[in-house]
C-alpha positions as CSV (number, residue, x, y, z in Angstrom):
1,M,6.1,11.5,-17.3
2,E,9.7,11.0,-16.2
3,G,11.6,12.4,-13.2
4,R,11.6,11.4,-9.6
5,G,11.5,14.2,-7.1
6,L,9.7,12.4,-4.4
7,T,7.8,13.7,-1.4
8,K,9.4,13.0,2.0
9,G,8.9,9.4,3.2
10,N,8.4,8.2,6.7
11,L,11.4,8.7,9.0
12,P,12.7,5.7,10.9
13,Q,10.6,5.0,14.0
14,Q,11.9,5.9,17.5
15,N,11.9,3.4,20.4
16,A,12.3,3.5,24.1
17,T,16.1,3.7,23.8
18,R,17.4,4.6,20.3
19,T,16.4,3.3,16.9
20,P,19.2,3.0,14.3
21,S,18.4,5.2,11.4
22,R,19.2,4.4,7.7
23,I,22.5,6.4,8.2
24,V,23.7,3.8,10.6
25,A,23.2,1.0,8.1
26,P,26.3,-0.9,7.2
27,N,28.5,0.7,4.6
28,A,28.8,-2.6,2.9
29,L,25.2,-2.4,1.7
30,E,25.9,1.0,0.1
31,R,28.7,-0.7,-1.8
32,V,26.2,-3.4,-2.9
33,R,23.8,-0.6,-4.0
34,Q,26.5,1.2,-6.0
35,A,27.6,-1.9,-7.7
36,A,24.0,-2.8,-8.7
37,R,23.5,0.7,-10.0
38,K,26.7,0.7,-12.0
39,D,26.2,-2.7,-13.7
40,K,22.6,-3.7,-14.4
41,K,23.7,-7.2,-15.4
42,L,26.0,-7.9,-12.4
43,R,25.1,-11.1,-10.6
44,F,25.8,-11.1,-6.9
45,T,27.2,-14.3,-5.4
46,A,28.0,-13.5,-1.7
47,L,25.2,-11.7,0.1
48,L,24.3,-13.9,3.0
49,H,26.9,-12.4,5.3
50,H,25.1,-9.1,4.9
51,V,21.9,-10.6,6.3
52,Y,23.5,-12.0,9.5
53,N,25.5,-8.8,10.1
54,L,24.6,-7.7,13.6
55,E,23.9,-4.1,12.5
56,T,21.5,-5.3,9.8
57,L,19.7,-7.6,12.2
58,R,19.4,-4.8,14.8
59,M,18.1,-2.4,12.2
60,A,15.5,-5.1,11.1
61,Y,14.3,-5.5,14.7
62,F,13.7,-1.8,15.2
63,R,11.7,-1.6,12.0
64,L,9.2,-4.2,13.0
65,K,5.8,-3.2,14.3
66,K,6.0,-3.2,18.1
67,E,2.4,-4.2,18.7
68,A,2.1,-6.9,16.0
69,S,0.5,-10.2,16.9
70,P,3.0,-12.9,18.0
71,G,3.6,-16.0,15.9
72,V,3.4,-19.7,16.9
73,D,6.1,-19.2,19.6
74,G,4.2,-16.4,21.3
75,E,7.3,-14.1,21.3
76,T,6.6,-10.4,21.4
77,W,8.7,-7.4,20.2
78,R,9.0,-6.0,23.7
79,H,9.9,-9.3,25.4
80,Y,12.5,-10.1,22.8
81,G,14.0,-6.7,23.2
82,E,14.7,-7.2,27.0
83,Q,17.8,-9.2,26.0
84,L,18.1,-7.9,22.5
85,E,21.9,-8.1,22.1
86,N,22.1,-11.7,23.4
87,H,19.2,-12.8,21.2
88,L,20.6,-11.1,18.1
89,Q,24.1,-12.5,18.7
90,N,22.5,-16.0,19.0
91,L,20.5,-15.5,15.8
92,C,23.6,-14.3,14.0
93,E,25.5,-17.4,14.9
94,R,22.7,-19.7,13.8
95,L,22.5,-18.0,10.5
96,K,26.2,-18.1,10.0
97,Q,26.5,-21.8,10.8
98,G,23.4,-22.8,8.8
99,A,21.6,-23.9,12.0
100,Y,18.7,-21.4,11.7
101,R,15.3,-22.9,10.9
102,A,12.2,-20.9,10.2
103,K,9.2,-21.7,12.4
104,P,5.7,-22.6,11.1
105,V,3.5,-19.6,10.2
106,R,0.3,-19.2,12.3
107,R,-2.7,-19.0,9.9
108,V,-5.5,-16.6,10.6
109,Y,-8.4,-15.3,8.4
110,I,-9.7,-11.8,8.0
111,P,-12.9,-10.9,6.3
112,K,-12.9,-9.3,2.9
113,A,-15.4,-6.7,1.6
114,D,-17.0,-9.2,-0.7
115,G,-17.8,-11.6,2.2
116,R,-14.9,-14.0,1.6
117,Q,-12.0,-14.5,3.9
118,R,-8.5,-13.6,3.2
119,P,-5.8,-16.0,4.7
120,L,-3.1,-14.2,6.6
121,G,0.1,-15.7,7.9
122,V,1.4,-14.5,11.2
123,T,5.2,-15.1,11.3
124,A,7.3,-15.7,14.4
125,L,9.3,-12.7,15.6
126,E,12.8,-14.0,14.7
127,D,11.6,-15.0,11.3
128,K,10.3,-11.4,10.8
129,I,13.8,-10.1,11.8
130,V,15.5,-12.4,9.3
131,Q,13.0,-11.5,6.5
132,R,13.4,-7.8,7.2
133,A,17.1,-8.1,7.1
134,T,16.9,-10.0,3.8
135,V,14.6,-7.3,2.4
136,E,17.2,-4.6,3.3
137,V,19.9,-6.5,1.4
138,L,17.7,-7.2,-1.6
139,N,16.4,-3.5,-1.7
140,A,20.1,-2.5,-2.1
141,I,20.0,-4.3,-5.5
142,Y,16.5,-4.1,-6.7
143,E,15.8,-0.4,-5.9
144,T,18.2,0.3,-8.7
145,D,16.1,-1.9,-11.1
146,F,12.5,-0.8,-10.3
147,L,10.9,1.6,-12.7
148,G,9.5,5.0,-11.7
149,F,5.8,4.0,-12.0
150,S,6.2,1.3,-9.3
151,Y,5.2,2.5,-5.8
152,G,4.3,-0.6,-3.7
153,F,6.4,-1.5,-0.6
154,R,9.4,0.4,-1.7
155,P,11.6,2.6,0.6
156,K,10.4,6.2,0.8
157,R,7.4,5.5,-1.5
158,S,3.8,5.5,-0.4
159,Q,0.2,4.9,-1.5
160,H,-0.4,8.7,-1.7
161,Q,2.5,9.1,-4.1
162,A,0.9,6.5,-6.3
163,L,-2.5,8.2,-6.0
164,D,-0.8,11.6,-6.9
165,A,1.0,10.1,-9.9
166,L,-2.3,8.7,-11.2
167,Y,-4.2,12.0,-10.7
168,T,-1.4,13.9,-12.4
169,G,-1.2,11.5,-15.4
170,L,-5.0,11.7,-15.9
171,L,-5.0,15.5,-15.9
172,T,-1.8,16.2,-17.9
173,R,-1.6,13.4,-20.4
174,R,-4.0,12.6,-23.3
175,V,-5.9,9.8,-21.6
176,S,-9.4,8.8,-22.7
177,W,-9.5,5.1,-21.6
178,V,-8.5,3.5,-18.3
179,L,-7.7,-0.2,-17.9
180,D,-8.4,-1.2,-14.3
181,L,-6.4,-4.4,-13.8
182,D,-7.2,-7.0,-11.2
183,I,-4.8,-10.0,-11.1
184,R,-6.7,-12.9,-9.6
185,S,-5.0,-14.2,-6.4
186,F,-1.5,-13.0,-7.5
187,F,0.4,-14.0,-4.4
188,D,-1.3,-17.5,-4.2
189,K,-0.9,-18.4,-7.9
190,I,2.3,-16.8,-9.1
191,S,4.8,-19.5,-10.3
192,H,7.5,-20.0,-7.8
193,E,9.7,-21.6,-10.4
194,W,9.6,-18.4,-12.5
195,L,10.3,-16.3,-9.4
196,V,13.5,-18.2,-8.7
197,K,14.5,-17.7,-12.3
198,F,14.0,-14.0,-12.1
199,I,16.0,-13.8,-8.9
200,E,18.8,-15.9,-10.3
201,H,19.4,-13.2,-12.9
202,R,20.9,-11.0,-10.2
203,I,21.5,-13.2,-7.1
204,A,23.1,-16.5,-6.7
205,D,22.9,-17.2,-2.9
206,L,19.5,-15.7,-1.8
207,L,16.3,-17.1,-3.3
208,Q,13.7,-15.7,-1.0
209,H,12.3,-12.6,-2.6
210,A,10.6,-11.5,-5.8
211,G,7.4,-9.8,-6.9
212,I,5.5,-8.5,-9.8
213,Q,8.3,-6.2,-11.2
214,P,10.4,-8.7,-13.2
215,F,7.7,-10.0,-15.5
216,L,5.4,-6.9,-15.7
217,D,7.2,-3.5,-15.3
218,E,9.9,-4.0,-17.9
219,W,7.5,-5.6,-20.3
220,V,5.0,-2.7,-19.9
221,Q,7.8,-0.1,-20.4
222,A,8.9,-1.8,-23.6
223,W,5.3,-2.1,-24.9
224,R,4.4,1.5,-24.5
225,R,7.7,2.6,-26.1
226,K,7.5,0.3,-29.1
227,Q,3.9,-0.6,-29.7
228,A,1.7,2.2,-28.3
229,H,0.4,4.7,-30.9
230,G,-0.7,7.3,-28.3
231,D,0.0,8.3,-24.7
232,V,0.1,5.5,-22.1
233,I,0.4,6.0,-18.4
234,I,0.8,3.3,-15.7
235,V,0.7,3.4,-12.0
236,R,1.3,0.3,-9.9
237,F,1.2,-0.3,-6.2
238,A,2.1,-4.0,-5.7
239,D,-0.6,-5.9,-7.6
240,D,-3.0,-2.9,-7.9
241,I,-2.5,-1.6,-11.3
242,V,-4.2,1.2,-13.4
243,V,-3.1,1.8,-17.0
244,G,-4.4,4.8,-19.0
245,F,-4.5,5.1,-22.8
246,Q,-5.1,7.7,-25.4
247,G,-6.7,5.3,-27.8
248,K,-9.1,2.4,-27.3
249,S,-7.3,0.3,-29.8
250,D,-4.0,0.5,-27.8
251,A,-6.0,-0.4,-24.7
252,K,-7.5,-3.5,-26.3
253,R,-4.2,-4.7,-27.7
254,F,-2.4,-4.2,-24.4
255,W,-5.2,-6.1,-22.5
256,A,-5.0,-9.1,-25.0
257,E,-1.2,-9.3,-24.9
258,L,-1.0,-8.9,-21.2
259,T,-3.5,-11.7,-20.7
260,K,-1.4,-13.9,-22.9
261,R,1.8,-13.0,-21.0
262,M,0.3,-13.7,-17.6
263,R,-0.7,-17.3,-18.6
264,K,3.0,-18.0,-19.0
265,F,3.5,-17.3,-15.2
266,D,0.3,-19.2,-14.1
267,L,-1.6,-15.9,-13.6
268,E,-4.8,-14.5,-14.9
269,L,-6.7,-11.3,-15.0
270,H,-10.0,-11.4,-13.0
271,P,-12.6,-11.6,-15.8
272,E,-15.2,-9.6,-13.8
273,K,-13.0,-7.1,-12.0
274,T,-10.7,-6.2,-14.8
275,R,-12.5,-3.4,-16.8
276,L,-11.8,-1.1,-19.7
277,L,-13.7,2.2,-19.2
278,E,-13.9,5.6,-20.9
279,F,-12.4,8.1,-18.6
280,G,-11.0,11.6,-18.8
281,P,-11.8,15.1,-20.2
282,F,-12.4,13.7,-23.7
283,A,-14.5,10.9,-22.4
284,I,-17.0,13.5,-20.9
285,R,-17.2,15.3,-24.3
286,D,-17.4,12.2,-26.4
287,R,-20.1,10.5,-24.3
288,Q,-22.2,13.7,-24.4
289,R,-22.0,13.8,-28.2
290,R,-23.2,10.2,-28.3
291,G,-26.0,10.9,-25.9
292,E,-24.6,8.6,-23.2
293,G,-24.3,9.1,-19.5
294,R,-21.4,10.2,-17.4
295,P,-18.2,8.2,-17.6
296,E,-17.8,5.1,-15.3
297,T,-15.8,5.3,-12.1
298,F,-13.0,3.0,-10.9
299,N,-11.4,2.3,-7.5
300,F,-7.7,2.5,-6.6
301,L,-6.0,2.3,-3.2
302,G,-9.2,3.1,-1.2
303,F,-10.6,5.9,-3.4
304,T,-13.3,5.9,-6.1
305,H,-12.0,8.0,-9.0
306,I,-14.7,10.1,-10.7
307,C,-14.7,12.4,-13.8
308,G,-15.6,15.9,-12.5
309,K,-15.3,19.6,-13.2
310,K,-13.8,22.4,-11.1
311,R,-16.4,24.7,-9.6
312,S,-14.1,27.7,-10.2
313,S,-13.3,27.2,-13.9
314,G,-15.4,24.3,-15.2
315,C,-12.2,22.5,-16.2
316,F,-11.9,18.7,-16.0
317,T,-10.7,17.2,-12.7
318,V,-10.6,13.9,-11.0
319,L,-12.7,13.6,-7.9
320,R,-11.3,11.1,-5.4
321,Q,-13.8,9.9,-2.8
322,T,-13.6,7.3,-0.1
323,I,-14.9,4.0,-1.5
324,R,-18.3,3.5,0.1
325,K,-17.7,-0.2,1.0
326,R,-14.5,0.8,2.7
327,L,-16.2,3.5,4.7
328,Q,-19.0,1.3,5.8
329,A,-16.7,-1.6,6.6
330,K,-14.7,0.7,8.9
331,L,-17.9,1.9,10.6
332,N,-18.9,-1.7,11.2
333,E,-15.5,-2.3,12.9
334,V,-16.0,0.8,15.1
335,K,-19.5,-0.4,16.0
336,A,-18.3,-3.9,17.0
337,A,-15.4,-2.4,19.0
338,L,-17.7,0.0,20.8
339,R,-19.8,-2.9,22.0
340,R,-16.7,-4.4,23.6
341,R,-15.8,-1.1,25.2
342,M,-19.4,-0.2,26.2
343,H,-18.6,0.0,29.9
344,H,-15.1,1.5,29.6
345,P,-14.5,5.0,31.0
346,I,-15.6,7.8,28.6
347,P,-12.2,9.4,28.4
348,E,-10.6,6.1,27.5
349,V,-13.1,5.5,24.7
350,G,-13.0,9.1,23.6
351,Q,-9.2,8.9,23.2
352,W,-9.5,5.7,21.2
353,L,-12.2,7.1,18.9
354,R,-10.0,10.2,18.4
355,S,-7.2,8.0,17.1
356,V,-9.6,6.2,14.8
357,V,-11.0,9.4,13.3
358,D,-7.5,11.0,13.0
359,G,-6.1,8.0,11.3
360,H,-9.0,7.9,8.9
361,N,-8.5,11.6,8.1
362,R,-4.8,11.3,7.6
363,Y,-5.3,8.7,4.8
364,Y,-8.6,9.9,3.2
365,G,-8.0,13.6,3.8
366,V,-7.5,14.6,0.1
367,P,-9.0,17.6,-1.6
368,M,-12.7,17.4,-2.6
369,N,-13.3,14.4,-0.2
370,D,-14.6,16.6,2.6
371,A,-18.2,15.1,2.4
372,A,-17.0,11.6,3.0
373,L,-14.8,12.7,5.9
374,H,-17.6,14.6,7.6
375,L,-19.9,11.6,7.1
376,F,-17.4,9.3,8.8
377,R,-17.0,11.6,11.8
378,L,-20.8,12.1,12.1
379,Q,-21.4,8.3,12.0
380,V,-18.7,7.6,14.5
381,G,-20.4,10.1,16.9
382,R,-23.8,8.5,16.4
383,L,-22.4,5.0,17.1
384,W,-20.7,6.3,20.2
385,H,-24.0,7.9,21.3
386,R,-25.8,4.6,20.8
387,A,-23.2,2.7,22.8
388,L,-23.4,5.1,25.7
389,S,-27.2,5.1,25.7
390,R,-27.1,1.3,26.1
391,R,-24.9,1.1,29.1
392,S,-28.0,0.8,31.3
393,Q,-31.8,1.0,31.2
394,N,-31.7,4.6,32.2
395,G,-28.5,5.4,30.4
396,H,-29.9,7.6,27.6
397,V,-27.4,10.5,26.8
398,P,-29.0,13.8,25.8
399,W,-27.8,15.1,22.5
400,D,-26.6,18.4,23.9
401,R,-24.2,16.5,26.1
402,M,-23.3,14.1,23.3
403,H,-22.4,17.1,21.0
404,R,-20.0,18.3,23.7
405,L,-18.4,14.9,24.0
406,I,-18.0,14.7,20.2
407,G,-16.6,18.2,20.0
408,H,-14.1,17.5,22.8
409,W,-12.8,14.1,21.7
410,L,-13.2,14.0,17.9
411,H,-11.1,16.5,16.0
412,P,-12.7,18.4,13.2
413,V,-12.3,17.2,9.6
414,R,-9.0,18.2,8.1
415,I,-7.5,17.9,4.6
416,Y,-4.0,16.5,5.1
417,H,-2.9,16.1,1.5
418,P,-2.3,19.0,-1.0
419,Y,-3.5,18.9,-4.6
420,P,-1.3,16.4,-6.5
421,L,-0.3,18.9,-9.1
422,R,1.5,20.8,-6.3
423,R,3.7,17.9,-5.7
424,M,6.8,17.7,-7.9
425,G,8.2,14.7,-9.8
426,V,5.5,12.1,-9.6
427,V,6.0,9.4,-12.3
428,T,3.5,7.6,-14.5
């Protein structure tokens, strides 16, 4: 499916004074963007001055998360902003003179759903500003190169656009097999030597940014145009990738050739998490003929995708439900946080829980996921009741009062996202 009429992206955030919008971005970056679009083989040799441009640095500062944890230097977004212009001018001069040096990254670990720990680097604030400014410059070039089925970490593109593209492809294209790809430790194992080579195709003086696009997207596009015998769809969000095929033989050949290609870049597909499964309207029919059970499910961007039928017409549809492990993990986080807030005032806790439930609904509020949304709200209310009842020996809260608290503080379940087929121009 080609075409790119995208839904509206997030608008630039507002701050206490005034946040520069994309319109205020330097005109020079627009000239870079136009040059990159006009000549796909053009190699840029003078980009660093765009990074240390004061307007670019200022824009980068305002696009950082205000409440993010500080790095090794302890500098926060708000404290840095108290003398913003002086700090940015100083940073600009250090970058211009080659005196800027990045600080060490503070390493922390966060738990994963499978019990392992994911290493996370917390960067110093000025390093985040420089990185963000660099991304703005690189985006001016690479946004013209990215293909339509790539959605991860791109301006004006989101996880829900990727989800909508996948849903639309599964319903409108002849797909009977889904290859659920899992690249093992992509960001840890990707060959840096190859990343530099990819970047050098377009850029001569900035070697700080690359990703999965150069070695995968263009190869996939060429494969499905030249080697596929039937329909092929692909949706990628960073290293989360789902590929749909009309024929099983295409799927197996693609899997084998992709595995071989990845070895070239020191990467591998996870042998247990990468799966080929029968999925789609023809999968239901064919498995019924063979006397087999319902098609398997797969997970993508927080949702379990399930073959289903519409109640109204009996036609095939894709049910998207909150991944159970994700839902339970979030409830465990709420439970632990409620213990820490056990003796906080009820209005304070109620307001916090409202933001938790609202945030959950805003992401997981897709059609036909009502049951999971109601379950999350119900369980949050129960956890809150348990925490309130443990505030003292005689602190039991009657359920009639608890229902009033839940009704007052926790908003009802709401479906925030329309059916994907109502959105125009998604690309697979």
